[in-house]
N, C-alpha and C positions, 0 to 999 in steps of 0.2 A: 539256612533258617530266612523265614521273610521276617522282616523288621519294619518298624514305623519308617524308617528313611524309603522304603518301598513305595511307598505311597504320597504322592505330593498333595498339598493342599488344594491345589488347581484341579487334581483330579477327583478328591475325595466328594462325596455328593452330600448334600445338606442333610441334616436331621434336627427333628422330625420333619414327614414329609406328608401332606394333605391327602386324604382320602377325597375320591371324586364318588365313589358309590359306598353307600352306607356300610355293606357287608363285603367289601372286596379290598385287598391291601392297596395302598397308594400306587398308583401308575409307575412311579418311580423305582418300585422294588424290584420290575422285571430285570433291570440291569443288574441290581446287587445279589439277585439269585444265581446268577453266573460267575460272581466273583470269587466263588470259594466259600469254605464254610467260617473265615474269618476276611474282614474286610476293613475298610475305615470310612468313617461319615465324618463330617464338620458340624459342629456345634454352633448356636447361634453366636457364640463369641469368638469364632473363628477355631477354637481349638479341635483338634482331631483326635477321635477316640475310636477303640475297636468296637467291630459290629459282628457280632456272633449270629450267623445265619444257620449254622448247622445244628440239626437235633442232638446227635451224640455229642458233639465237641460242647453243644450249650450244657447238657447234662454234667458232662464231666469238670467243667468250670465252675458251675454253681455249687459243686460240692468241694471246691478245691480252697483251703482254709486261707491261701496266699491271697485271696482276693476278699477285700474289706468292703462292708455295706455301710461303714460308719460316715454318713453326711457330713459329720463335723470336720472331716479331714480337709485340709486345704486344697489337697491334689483330687479331691472326689468330684466326678462331672457334673456340673449343671446344665439340665438341659433345656431350660428355659428361664426367661428373667425371674419368675414367679418362684423359682426352687431356690433362690437365695434368700427369699423371707426366713426367719429363725423359727418360724413355726413349721417350717418344712424340713428343717437341717437336724433337729433332734428328736427322733421318734421311736418309741420302743418298738419291740419286733421286727418292724420291715427296715431299719436304719441303724442298727446296733450289732456289735459283735459280740461272739462269746467272751467272757463269761456272764455278762449281764442279759444278754439275749436268752441264754438259757434258763435263767431264773425267771425272767417273765413268761417262757414259752411255759416251764412247769407248771406255774401257778394257774395257768389258764388252761391248759389241756384237757383237763376234766370237764370244761363247760362245753370243749368243741370236738369231743370223742366222737366217734360214729354211734356207737351205742346211746351216748345222752344226745345228738341231734336227732336220732330216729324219734325220741319222745317229744319232738316238738311237730310232729305230723297233723296231729289234731289242731293245734294251735294255727298252724301254717294255714291248711284247709279253711278253718274258720275265718281267718283273717282274708284269702283270697275270695272266698264266698261273698265275704259282707263287701269287698270292693267292686266285683261283679252286680251284686244286689244293685248298689248303688247307680252303676253305669247304665243296667237295665232300666231302671226307674227313671234316670234322666233321659234315657232313649238315644237314638242316635241322631247325629255323630257324636261320639265322643273322642276324647285324646288320650290314647293309653297310657302314654309317659306318666302324667299324674295321676292318672284315673287308676294305675294297675301297676306300672311297671317301678314307678317310684315308691308307692304308697305300701306294697307288697313288703317288701324287704326294709322299709324304713320302719314301719310298725313291728316288724320281727327282730330288729336289732334293738329297738327301744325297749320290747318286752324281755329280750335277752339280758339287756344292762340293768333294766330296772329304770328306765326315764319313763316318766308318767306320760301315756298316750296324748294327753292333750297339748305336749310340747313338741310333740314330732313334727309339726308345719313349721317351726321355728327353726328348730335343727336342720331340715329339709333345706330352708331358703340359705341357712348359713353355709351348710357345707356345699349347695349349688355354687355358691360364690367363691367359696375356697378352692373347688376344683376347675372352676371354668375361670379364675382369675389369671389376667396376662403378665401383670406386674407385681414384683414383690410386695410393693403397700398395699395395693386390695387384698391380696393372698394373704397378708399378715394380721388385716384388719379382720377378715372373717374369721380366721383361726383364732384369733384372742377373743372374739365373740363367742365362739364353742368353748373355748378355755374356761372363760369366765363362768357361763351356765355349769359346766362341769364340776369346776370347783366349787362352785355353790352346793349341788347336788351332793357332792361327795362330802363336803363339810358336815350337812345337816345329816346325812347318814351315819358319819362318824360320831356325831355330838350324841344323836340318839340312841347309838347303840343297835340301830334296826334300819333295815333297808330291804330293798326286793332286788332279786335279779344278782347278776355278777358284780356290779360296782355295790350293792349291799354287802356281798360277801368278803369281798376284799377290803372295804373302808373298815367293817365292824370286827374282821379277823386280822386280816394281812397287815393293814396300816395299824392298828391298835395294839398289834403284838409286835410292829417294828419289823417285820419281814419285808415289807413295801412301804415305800415314803407316799406321802400324801401328791406331793408332783409326780410321782410315777404313775400312780392310780389316774390321776387325771389324763396324763399324756398316753396312757394305754386306751383308756375310755375314749379320747379323741381318735386315736387310730382306727379303735373297731366301730365306733359309730360311723366314720366317714366311709372307711373300706367297706364295712360291712353292708352298706346299700348303692354305692354308687354303681360297684362293678355288676353287680347281679340286675339292678335296675337295666342296664343298658344292653346285659343279653336277654332278658326279656322283651324289650322293645324290638332290639336289632334282630334277635331270634325270630320273632313273630313276622319281620319285614320277611327274611330269608325263608321262612316257611310258606307266606303266601306267594313268592315270587317262585316257589317250587313247588307247584299244587301235587305233582304225583307222588313227593317225598312228604309232604304234609298228610296226604293219604294212607300212605303206608304206616306212619306213626298213628294216625287216628285207627286205625284197623286193628291195633293192636298195643293196647294201653301197657303191657309187660313190656315194650320195646321203646318206651318214652326214655328210661333212663340212659340207653344206648344212644339215642336222639339227642338227648342234652349234651352227651359227651361229643359229639359230632359239631354241634352248635359252638361250643367251646372252642374246638377246634378251629373251624372255620373263620369264628368272628374275631378270636382273640382281642376283647375290645380294650385290653390296656396297652395293645402293641409290644410293648416291653416287658418278658420276661424277667427284668431286673436289671440294675445298673449298679456297679462296683468300681474299685479302685484297686490296682496291682501293689501289694505291699512286699511284693518279691518278684524278680524275673519269673516267668513261665514259659517253657516250650512246650506247646501242643501242634498236632498236626501240620508239623512242618514252619510253625510261625513262632515267635519270639514275641510275648507281652514283656513289657520293660516295668520296672518298678515305678509307681507313679503313673503308669498310664491307666486311661480310664476305659470302662469296659463295659459294653451296652449288650443287652441278650435279644435279640429281635424275636419273640415268641412267633410273631405273624410269621415270619418264614421258616422255621424252625419247626412251627407245625405242619408246613407244607412242603418239607424236606423229601425229595423224591427216593432218597435212599431208605425211608420208613413208609410212607405211605405211596401206595398204587394211586395213579390219577390225584394227586392232593388237590388239585383245584376243584376237582368235583364233589358237590354235596351229596352226601350218601347216609341216610339214616340208618343204614344198616350195618353201617362199619363196627368192628368191635375193638375192645380195647381202651386203654386210655393213653395213648402215645401222644401226648399234646402238653404245652407248657403254660395253659391257661393259668394255672395257679402256681407257676415258677416251680422251683425244685430246691431239693437239699433243705437246710436247716432254717430256712427262710419261706418257706413254702407256705401258701396261704393256709392260716390255722382255722378259717372258717369255710373250708372247701367244704365238708360234708355238709352244712347248714346250707351252704350255696345250692348245693345239687339238690337237697332236698325241696328248697323252695322252687325251683326252676323244675322238677319233676311235677310238682304238685300244679305249678301255674299252668305247664302246656298240656298237662292232663284233664284239666278243669275248661281250661278257655274255650277250646272249639266243641266240649262236651255242652257249656252253657251256651254258647255261641256260635253254632254250626256255620251260619253264613257270614261268619267276620270276614271283611275284606277292609282294604285301602280306599281312603276316601281321597287320595291325592297320588300320583303318579310317584314311583320312588326318585324319580330326577328333581322332584319339587320338595323333597323333604331338606330342611334344614339341619346340615350337621355341626355337630358341636367336638370339639378335643382334637379335631384333625391337625392342627398346630401344636400342639403341646408333646407328643409323645406320650400321653397318660391315657385317660379313658376315652373311648370312643365312643358316639352316640348321636342321639337325634335330640333336638329341642322339643318337637313336637310329632305326634304319631296319630294323625286323624283316621279315623277308623268308623264302618257303618257296619250293618248287619241286616 
């Protein structure tokens, strides 16, 4: 068995590693790919943790109850200084274990089912068209990040939650500061700002006995009946608000870059709109904008693939490398919109798999079906090498600060 003693601190490469191309893995990942399905990496504080790069091993471990997602555990791996903030430690859905996790999930499942998500298509189409109307009215050049990539998922999640449309710019700004913070203090400040806003909104809904969207339902029924606490509702809304638009926004912006850089694949997608859903899956696989498919800590010893993960060890799951596992994908570094299946970890796996994946897929389908129909001459206004990358040193959401386009 391979154990932690097999990898010394001097040999363990640093994590996270910066990308130099917006749609390609960090250059340093080339060495990690050949190190086996599990290897070791070193965090900013010098701690060594397991780095799972194999697709099969990642799926197996992400369903293993001996791995905990509870960020309040003292041995949970802290990826960057900002994750030490209290607002990043106690989060429903993504950072809690059963049975509390299961209770929250059951309360939210009806709002995010495939059937329910399909009912949002007309609203998503309206929002996409309104964003493109404004882009066209202003005329080129435009910045696709604020004008479309951020605006669409922000407005959709606000509508789903029951957040007033006029408040969207405020939570976009606070969410951006929360996700891009480099220190615990700035992360905590942005999180506190969002928490205060959601607390006030949930309180107003509960006191009035009425309110739109998911927050209105939970505030007037589950909180009022004692099934859910007011604090839990606010925390759930915070997670959904941030997670509901940051990752989708990055797939829209980086997906646009990837398609424009591969005109033959863009032409294939545009020639058959029924093929857009498959193209979306390939974009999700190739981009893996969250880089990690999960972070855990071992509650017990675990033997897997000839390795031994000891109790207390941190475990990170490289969605980026698992999605390019040669055992699963032929020519995994080739962008091919004609691939079939969903063999990727863009939404994680197991009980913590992204609850909003059906809605995210719908948004991406509508955006990429509409964008080039409305703007067939769309092209980048800057070389890819000049795009300012963000998130490349945090191990979380990868993206670009700005995406100048013309048509």
